[in-house]
Every structure is written in structure tokens, then in C-alpha cells.
C-alpha positions in Angstrom: 105.8 124.1 193.0 103.9 120.9 193.9 101.9 119.5 191.1 100.4 116.6 193.1 99.7 116.7 196.9 98.3 113.6 198.6 97.5 114.1 202.3 96.6 111.2 204.5 94.5 109.5 201.9 92.7 106.2 202.7 90.4 104.1 200.5 88.2 101.3 202.0 86.0 98.9 200.1 83.2 96.8 201.3 82.8 93.4 199.7 80.5 90.4 200.3 82.0 87.4 202.0 80.2 84.1 201.1 81.0 80.7 202.5 81.2 77.8 200.1 78.3 75.5 199.5 74.8 75.9 197.9 73.0 76.6 201.2 75.4 79.4 202.1 75.1 80.9 198.6 71.3 81.0 198.9 71.5 82.4 202.4 73.8 85.2 201.1 71.0 86.5 198.9 69.1 87.5 202.0 71.7 87.8 204.7 75.0 89.2 203.6 78.2 89.2 205.5 80.4 92.2 204.5 84.1 92.8 205.1 86.2 95.9 204.8 89.2 95.9 202.6 91.7 98.7 203.1 93.1 99.4 199.6 94.9 102.6 200.7 95.8 103.6 204.3 97.0 107.0 205.4 99.1 107.7 202.3 100.9 111.0 202.0 103.4 112.5 199.5 103.9 115.3 197.1 105.4 115.6 193.6 107.1 118.7 191.9 106.8 119.7 188.3 109.0 117.5 186.0 109.7 114.7 188.5 109.5 111.0 187.2 108.5 108.7 190.1 108.2 105.0 190.1 105.3 103.5 192.0 106.2 99.9 192.9 104.8 97.1 195.0 103.4 93.6 194.9 100.1 92.8 193.4 97.3 94.2 195.6 99.5 96.7 197.2 97.2 99.7 196.2 99.2 101.1 193.1 96.3 101.0 190.7 93.9 102.3 193.3 96.2 105.3 194.0 96.6 106.0 190.3 92.8 106.0 189.9 92.4 108.3 192.9 94.9 110.7 191.4 93.0 110.6 188.1 89.7 111.3 189.9 88.2 107.9 189.0 87.9 106.8 192.6 86.8 108.9 195.6 89.0 108.5 198.7 87.4 107.5 201.9 89.3 110.0 203.8 92.1 112.6 203.2 92.6 115.1 200.4 94.2 114.9 196.9 95.2 118.0 195.0 96.5 118.0 191.4 97.6 121.6 190.8 94.6 123.5 192.3 92.1 120.9 191.3 90.3 118.2 193.2 90.4 115.3 190.8 86.9 113.9 191.7 85.3 117.2 190.6 86.3 116.1 187.0 86.5 119.7 185.8 87.4 119.9 182.1 90.4 122.1 183.0 91.7 119.4 185.2 91.3 116.8 182.5 93.3 119.0 180.2 96.3 118.7 182.6 96.6 114.9 182.7 97.2 112.0 180.4 96.6 108.4 181.3 97.9 105.2 179.9 96.6 101.9 181.4 98.6 99.0 180.0 95.7 96.6 180.3 92.9 98.9 179.0 92.6 100.5 175.6 91.6 104.2 174.8 91.9 103.5 171.1 88.8 102.4 169.2 89.2 98.9 168.1 87.6 99.2 164.7 89.1 102.6 163.8 92.6 103.5 162.6 94.8 105.3 165.1 94.6 108.6 163.1 90.8 108.6 163.3 91.0 108.1 167.1 93.5 110.9 167.4 91.0 113.1 165.5 88.4 112.2 168.1 90.8 113.2 170.8 91.2 116.5 169.1 87.5 117.2 169.3 87.2 115.9 172.9 90.0 118.1 174.1 89.3 121.0 171.9 92.8 121.1 170.5 93.3 123.9 168.0 94.1 122.6 164.5 97.6 124.1 164.3 98.6 122.8 167.8 97.2 119.4 167.0 99.1 119.1 163.7 102.3 120.1 165.5 101.9 117.5 168.3 100.7 114.8 165.8 103.7 115.1 163.6 106.2 115.3 166.5 104.8 112.3 168.3 104.3 110.1 165.3 107.9 110.8 164.1 109.5 110.2 167.6 107.7 106.9 167.9 108.0 105.9 164.2 104.4 104.9 163.7 103.7 106.8 160.4 103.3 103.4 158.6 100.4 102.2 160.8 98.3 105.4 161.1 95.6 104.2 158.7 95.6 100.6 159.8 92.5 99.5 162.0 93.8 99.2 165.6 92.7 95.5 165.9 95.3 94.7 163.2 98.3 96.4 165.0 100.9 94.5 167.0 100.9 95.1 170.8 104.0 97.4 170.6 102.4 99.5 167.8 99.2 99.7 169.8 101.0 100.9 172.9 102.9 103.5 170.9 99.6 104.9 169.6 98.1 104.8 173.2 101.0 107.0 174.3 100.4 109.4 171.3 96.6 109.6 172.3 97.5 110.4 175.9 100.0 113.2 174.9 98.3 115.0 172.0 96.7 117.5 174.3 100.0 118.4 175.9 99.3 117.3 179.5 101.5 118.4 182.4 101.1 115.1 184.2 101.3 111.6 182.7 100.0 108.6 184.7 101.5 105.3 183.4 100.1 102.0 184.7 102.2 99.1 183.4 102.7 100.7 179.9 105.2 98.0 178.9 103.3 95.0 180.0 103.5 92.1 177.6 105.9 93.8 175.2 109.1 92.3 173.9 112.5 93.6 175.0 113.0 95.8 171.9 109.6 97.4 172.2 110.1 98.1 175.9 113.4 99.7 175.2 112.0 102.0 172.4 109.1 103.2 174.7 111.5 103.8 177.6 113.7 105.9 175.4 110.8 107.9 174.1 109.4 108.6 177.5 112.8 109.7 178.8 113.4 112.1 175.9 110.0 113.5 175.6 108.9 113.9 179.3 112.3 115.5 180.4 112.1 117.9 177.4 108.6 118.9 178.1 109.0 118.8 181.9 106.0 116.4 182.4 105.5 115.0 185.7 105.3 111.2 185.5 104.0 108.5 187.9 105.0 105.1 186.5 103.8 101.8 187.8 105.5 98.7 186.5 106.7 95.3 187.5 109.6 95.6 185.2 112.5 97.0 187.2 114.3 98.1 184.0 111.5 100.7 183.4 111.9 102.1 186.9 115.7 102.1 186.8 115.8 103.9 183.4 113.1 106.5 184.0 112.8 107.1 187.7 115.3 108.6 190.4 112.7 108.5 193.1 110.4 105.6 194.0 107.3 105.1 196.1 107.0 101.5 197.6 103.4 100.5 198.3 102.9 97.6 200.7 99.4 96.5 202.0 97.9 99.8 201.1 100.5 101.9 202.9 103.3 104.0 201.7 106.3 101.9 202.9 109.1 104.0 201.4 109.5 107.4 199.6 113.0 108.1 198.4 115.8 107.4 196.0 116.0 104.0 194.4 119.5 103.4 195.2 118.9 104.0 198.9 116.6 101.0 199.3 119.8 98.8 199.5 119.9 99.9 203.1 117.0 97.6 204.0 119.0 94.6 203.5 122.5 95.9 204.6 122.9 93.0 207.0 123.9 90.8 204.0 126.6 90.8 201.3 127.1 88.9 198.1 130.5 87.3 197.6 131.5 86.0 194.1 134.3 83.5 193.7 135.9 82.1 190.6 137.9 78.8 191.2 140.8 77.5 189.2 139.1 74.1 188.9 135.6 72.7 189.4 134.1 73.8 192.7 135.0 71.3 195.4 132.2 69.1 196.7 133.6 69.7 200.2 133.1 73.5 200.2 130.9 75.0 202.8 128.2 76.9 201.0 127.4 79.1 204.1 124.1 81.0 204.2 122.6 81.0 200.7 123.8 80.1 197.3 122.7 82.7 194.7 124.5 81.4 191.7 126.6 78.3 191.1 128.1 76.6 188.0 131.3 74.6 187.4 133.9 77.2 188.5 131.8 80.2 189.8 130.0 80.6 193.1 127.9 83.5 194.4 126.8 83.2 198.1 124.9 85.6 200.4 126.4 85.9 203.8 125.9 87.9 206.8 127.9 91.2 206.7 129.4 90.4 210.1 130.7 87.1 208.8 131.8 88.3 205.3 135.5 88.8 206.2 135.8 85.4 207.9 134.1 83.6 205.0 136.4 85.4 202.5 139.5 84.5 204.3 138.5 80.9 204.8 137.6 80.2 201.1 140.6 82.0 199.6 143.0 80.2 202.0 141.5 76.7 201.6 140.7 76.6 197.9 142.2 77.6 194.6 140.5 80.9 194.0 141.4 82.8 190.8 139.3 85.9 191.5 136.8 87.1 194.0 134.6 90.3 194.5 132.0 91.7 196.8 128.8 92.6 195.0 125.9 95.0 195.7 122.7 93.1 196.4 120.4 93.4 193.3 117.4 95.8 193.8 115.1 92.9 192.8 116.3 90.9 195.8 116.0 93.9 198.1 112.4 94.3 197.0 111.6 90.6 197.5 112.9 91.0 201.0 110.8 94.1 201.6 107.6 92.5 200.2 108.1 89.4 202.3 108.8 91.1 205.6 105.9 92.3 207.9 105.3 96.1 207.7 107.8 97.9 210.0 107.2 101.4 208.7 103.8 103.1 208.3 105.0 106.3 206.8 107.4 106.1 203.8 108.7 109.7 204.3 109.8 108.9 207.9 111.6 105.9 206.5 113.3 108.0 203.8 114.5 110.6 206.3 115.8 107.8 208.6 118.1 106.3 206.0 119.6 109.5 204.7 
């Protein structure tokens, strides 16, 4: 059963365009020039119950706009969005009961209240029965280990403690869908790892559908098997994270470890990815890899060599820097299978 269905959704904004200078600023008060910005363009996909999907793309690609559209905060200019049998923009209470939202750069906790007081407010807002609230409250606070900060004003909590409490607030009413917009932004490595571990355990156990946006690829790797890549408002790719390697299959990484310091006379070929006194990693065209390997191993004292997979970060950098070649991510997904 599809929990989310997005069908040919587009979102356009109009914004004022003002030339620099005092005269142009005054003129714009009477005569305004508008331009249309396409935040989303013809986006289509569907999610099944329990899927954990990563939504990635460069800044301005349309990720947050898509999340807000799915939550009902933004009306699409065209196309349809269905979350279960609800139209999000109708903002029915029954729909709100089905979703939880965490926006990493916005707070839902009350700054001057303690977390437990905010949780009590959420109990009233969502009409959570007392017994159900107590069970969820105990389970979530124990899993995230925040019992010691529940009565501390939110303004006095660390960023990691606040984010854990934000997650609790979004899960107390037991939603079936969780939207996470950069939930680990600004957190240290340990806090990121703890939140990832919690989300993996809790959401898999409860079969919660998750859409996660993050610029930290560790979040995506750990939590998501499927990714949606947004680019310039379009869905560029929809498929498994591992399969995006095919976008840059024309290149390979070769790692060499030399017996002595790397000779100054060595040909560094296409691109140096890593170099120190005795280790060299170069990126070469796949067609030339065998020739380069034979040349370096025969001409220099090589202790060890290996062929490495191109890191996902490098593949994404390649995708983001290239002009759009695919307008429908699902077509691209099918093409590379």
C-alpha cells in the first residue's frame, strides 16, 4: 500500500526583481518586475509503508519545498499529492495525526518551558489518551536517554539534547510518517550517531515511513536504501543509493603504495585524489585504467596497488555539477537496472 503518492507536482513562485540603485528601488515601489521561480517541476514518486528514503540534492534543489508540500504547508501549483487518502493542504486533523515533522533549523519546543511541559501540550493538541501518552513518553525518553533534562528549560539544553526532545515531540502521537529535514545539522559526531541509531531502531520496529533530507551522507548511508535526488526542482534520480555509481562509470580510482617516496618524474595522469610521501590515488578513465596500471607497476617500485570504488560524495558532486540530462528520476532508475 502506498502511503505517499506524488503525481506530476510543480510549484512556482513569483518574486520581485529589483535593479540596484536608489532610483530603481524607488521605481520598484510603483512598477514592479516579477520573475517566476520553479521550485518544483513535474515531480512524481510513491512510497510504501515502512520505507526509509533519503531526499538529497544541492541547496536550492527543492528538497525543503517538497517536504513542506507533503506536510500541507505549501500548495502545489499543479499536480496532486496524496498521503494515505488525505490531501495534505486540507489540513484535516486525521491527517495531522498521521505525520510527524522535525525541521532541524526550526523549533517546535517552547523555549521557556521544560521538555516535559511541551510534551504535555502535545498530548492536549493531539488528544493523546493518558495511558498511551505515558507508554510513548517512557519508551522514547528511555531510548534517547533524556530523563535527566526533562525538567530543564529548553533554552538551557545543548543542541543534541534539544534535537532528541524534538524527535520525542514529533513521535509522541505515534505517527505513521516522519518527515526529517536535516535533523542532525550542527550536531557533533557522537550526537549524530546516537540519533541515527535511535531512528533506525525505532522506525523499523514501528514500520514508520521516513523521508529524510540531509547534507550528511552518513545519515543517508545508515538509514536509507532508496534515495531521491533533486536537482533544479526536478526529480533527477529515484533508486538505490549504491546504483548511483553508474553515473560516473567512465572513471576509476587507482591506489598505489610505493616502496620509497613517490618519484617526482611520475606521470600523475588525469586527476590526483590523494597523495602523500608513499601513497598515490589517481582518477583515470576506465578505458585507460589497465594501461596506467601496467605502466606504473612496471616503471616504479610499487609495494601494493588496488582499484577502488568512487566515493558516493564524488558521484554526487559530479551529478550536481553536470547539466540536467534526465527529467524523470524513475526513467533513469529503470535505465540503470
